[in-house]
C-alpha positions in Angstrom: 96.2 -156.5 53.9 97.8 -155.9 50.5 101.3 -157.3 49.5 102.7 -153.8 49.7 101.3 -153.2 53.2 102.6 -156.7 54.3 106.1 -155.8 52.9 106.1 -152.5 54.7 105.2 -154.2 57.9 107.9 -156.9 57.5 110.5 -154.1 56.8 109.4 -152.2 59.9 109.7 -155.4 62.1 113.1 -156.1 60.6 114.3 -152.6 61.3 113.0 -152.8 64.9 114.9 -156.1 65.4 118.1 -154.5 64.0 117.8 -151.5 66.4 117.2 -153.9 69.3 120.4 -155.8 68.4 122.4 -152.5 68.5 121.4 -151.9 72.1 122.1 -155.4 73.4 124.9 -156.0 75.8 127.3 -159.0 75.6 124.7 -161.2 77.5 122.0 -160.4 75.0 120.0 -158.2 77.3 118.6 -154.9 76.2 120.6 -152.0 77.6 117.4 -150.5 79.0 117.1 -153.5 81.3 120.5 -153.0 82.8 121.0 -153.2 86.5 121.6 -149.5 86.9 118.4 -147.5 86.8 119.5 -143.9 87.3 122.5 -141.7 87.2 123.0 -138.7 89.5 124.3 -135.4 88.1 128.1 -135.2 88.4 130.4 -132.1 88.3 134.2 -132.4 88.0 136.6 -129.6 88.6 140.2 -129.0 89.3 142.0 -126.8 91.8 145.7 -126.2 92.2 146.0 -129.1 94.6 143.3 -131.6 93.6 140.6 -132.8 91.3 137.0 -132.8 92.8 134.0 -134.8 91.8 130.6 -133.9 93.1 127.4 -135.8 92.7 123.8 -135.0 93.7 122.7 -138.1 95.7 119.8 -136.9 97.9 118.3 -139.8 99.8 121.3 -142.0 99.4 123.0 -143.0 102.7 126.7 -143.3 103.2 126.4 -147.1 103.6 124.9 -147.4 100.1 127.8 -145.7 98.3 131.1 -147.4 97.3 134.2 -146.0 95.6 136.8 -148.2 94.0 140.0 -147.5 92.1 141.3 -150.1 89.6 143.9 -149.5 87.0 143.5 -145.8 87.1 139.7 -146.0 86.9 137.6 -144.5 89.8 134.1 -146.1 90.0 131.4 -144.7 92.2 128.4 -147.0 92.8 125.4 -146.6 95.0 121.7 -147.1 95.5 118.8 -144.9 96.4 116.1 -146.9 98.1 112.4 -146.0 98.0 111.0 -144.7 101.3 109.4 -146.9 103.8 105.7 -147.5 103.1 105.9 -146.6 99.4 104.3 -149.9 98.5 101.2 -148.9 100.5 100.9 -145.5 98.9 98.7 -144.7 95.9 100.8 -142.4 93.7 99.4 -140.1 91.2 102.8 -138.9 89.9 106.2 -140.4 90.6 109.2 -138.6 89.0 112.0 -139.4 91.5 114.2 -142.3 90.4 115.2 -145.1 92.7 117.6 -148.0 92.3 121.3 -148.5 91.6 123.7 -146.3 89.9 127.3 -146.5 88.7 129.7 -144.1 87.1 133.4 -144.5 86.2 136.1 -141.8 85.7 139.6 -142.2 84.2 142.0 -140.7 86.7 144.9 -138.5 85.5 148.4 -139.9 86.1 149.3 -137.1 88.4 146.9 -138.0 91.2 147.6 -139.6 94.6 145.1 -142.5 94.7 146.1 -143.5 98.2 144.7 -140.3 99.7 141.3 -140.0 98.0 138.7 -138.7 100.4 134.9 -138.9 100.0 132.4 -136.8 102.0 128.6 -137.0 102.0 126.8 -133.9 103.2 123.3 -132.6 102.6 122.8 -135.0 99.7 126.0 -134.1 97.9 128.8 -136.6 97.6 132.2 -134.9 97.3 135.2 -136.9 96.2 138.6 -135.2 96.6 141.5 -136.6 94.6 144.8 -134.9 95.6 147.5 -134.3 93.0 150.9 -135.8 93.7 153.6 -133.4 94.6 156.1 -132.7 91.9 159.0 -135.2 92.0 157.0 -138.0 93.7 157.1 -141.3 91.9 154.0 -142.9 90.6 151.9 -144.9 93.0 150.7 -148.4 92.1 147.1 -148.7 91.1 145.1 -150.9 93.5 
C-alpha cells in the first residue's frame, strides 16, 4: 500500500470516527443502539374544542401503552411484542418492526391536562386533549 493510499485510509477512518461521535448520546452509546426501535406514524389535528393525536399502533395492546404529562410535555410510550412462536419460524422476509417506542409532544398552554383521554381501537391510539374554557385559570402540570 502506497503512502498516499495509507493516508487516504487514515483520513477515512478519522472521518468515520468523527461521524460516530456526532451520533453518540450522553452515555457514549450510538444513537442507533437506543432503547427505542421504532416509531409509529402520528397525526395531530385541532378542532374547536380539543387537540387530537392519533397513532398507528397495530399489534400493541392497551397494557403496553403509557401516557404521561410532565411540565407541559405529553409522552407516549409503548411496545409492540413479536407474536408467539416467532423464534420457531424460519422467516424469508421480515419488514414489520417490533420493540419499544416513545414520542413526546409539547402541549399548548390552553389545554386541560386533567381531562386527557386515550382510546385504543382497531390498532389506532387516539389521544383527546380538551381545550380549557375561556376564563378558566391555568392548571398545574403534573
